C-alpha positions as CSV (number, residue, x, y, z in Angstrom):
1,M,116.4,107.2,132.1
2,S,115.5,104.1,134.1
3,A,116.8,100.6,133.6
4,P,114.4,98.5,131.5
5,L,112.0,96.0,133.0
6,V,113.1,92.6,131.7
7,V,110.9,89.4,131.6
8,S,112.1,86.1,130.2
9,I,109.4,83.6,129.2
10,P,110.5,80.0,128.4
11,H,108.6,78.0,125.8
12,R,108.9,74.7,123.8
13,L,107.4,75.9,120.5
14,G,110.5,76.8,118.5
15,R,111.2,80.3,117.2
16,E,108.7,80.2,114.2
17,E,105.7,79.0,116.1
18,A,106.4,81.4,119.0
19,V,106.6,84.4,116.6
20,R,103.4,83.3,114.9
21,R,101.5,83.1,118.2
22,L,102.8,86.4,119.4
23,K,101.9,88.2,116.2
24,T,98.3,86.9,116.3
25,G,97.8,87.0,120.1
26,L,99.4,90.3,121.3
27,G,96.5,92.4,120.1
28,R,94.0,90.2,122.0
29,A,96.1,90.2,125.1
30,A,96.5,94.0,125.1
31,A,92.8,94.5,124.5
32,S,92.0,92.6,127.7
33,I,93.9,95.3,129.7
34,P,91.5,98.3,129.7
35,V,94.1,100.9,130.8
36,M,96.6,100.0,128.1
37,Q,96.6,100.6,124.3
38,V,99.3,99.5,121.8
39,E,100.4,102.6,119.8
40,E,103.0,100.8,117.7
41,E,104.0,97.2,117.0
42,R,106.8,96.8,114.4
43,W,108.3,93.4,113.6
44,S,111.7,92.9,112.1
45,G,112.5,89.2,111.8
46,D,112.2,87.7,115.3
47,T,112.2,91.1,117.1
48,M,109.3,93.3,117.7
49,N,109.6,97.0,118.8
50,F,106.6,98.4,120.5
51,R,105.2,101.5,122.1
52,I,102.2,101.4,124.5
53,R,100.2,104.0,126.4
54,A,98.9,103.3,129.9
55,L,97.4,105.8,132.3
56,G,98.4,108.7,129.9
57,Q,102.1,107.6,129.9
58,V,104.1,106.1,127.1
59,A,106.3,103.1,127.5
60,S,108.4,101.5,124.8
61,G,110.2,98.2,124.5
62,Q,111.3,95.2,122.5
63,V,110.4,91.5,122.3
64,D,113.2,89.1,121.2
65,V,112.0,85.6,120.3
66,S,114.5,82.8,120.6
67,E,114.2,79.1,120.0
68,D,113.3,78.3,123.7
69,H,112.4,81.6,125.3
70,V,111.0,85.1,124.7
71,K,112.7,88.1,126.3
72,V,110.6,91.2,126.8
73,E,112.3,94.5,127.7
74,V,110.1,97.6,128.6
75,V,111.3,101.0,129.6
76,L,108.7,102.6,131.9
77,P,108.4,106.3,132.4
78,W,109.0,107.4,136.0
79,L,105.2,107.7,136.7
80,L,104.7,104.0,135.7
81,Q,107.7,102.7,137.6
82,R,105.7,102.3,140.7
83,F,103.7,99.6,138.8
84,A,106.8,97.8,137.6
85,E,106.3,94.7,139.7
86,M,102.6,94.3,138.7
87,A,103.6,94.9,135.0
88,Q,106.3,92.3,135.2
89,A,103.9,89.7,136.6
90,T,101.2,90.5,134.0
91,I,103.7,90.3,131.1
92,K,104.9,86.9,132.3
93,K,101.4,85.5,132.9
94,R,100.0,86.7,129.6
95,G,103.1,85.6,127.7
96,Q,103.0,82.1,129.2
97,L,99.3,81.8,128.2
98,L,100.2,82.8,124.6
99,L,103.1,80.4,124.4
100,T,101.8,77.4,126.2
101,K,98.0,77.3,125.4
102,D,97.0,74.6,123.0
103,E,95.8,76.1,119.7
104,G,92.4,74.3,119.7
105,K,91.4,75.2,123.3
């Protein structure tokens, strides 16, 4: 098995607000990526375990929400590892949008 892809996204929202935004915004963020679908999203406190399907392959991971950052770890199957750099950039960009965007805008 390969090492997980890890992305850390800083924020200034506090743990509760970050969790709230992630819970309401992840579905919308995933829907905007046509080759990806979320198969499982399971929250336990401030941690979410997930499984996604992209290009016929399944990847799994975990999101840990802290007071000042969110850590995303994703284990990619070997066929998707060639897209790891692109996935890392996309996760960071979408995460920053969810965690910094003003609510009313």
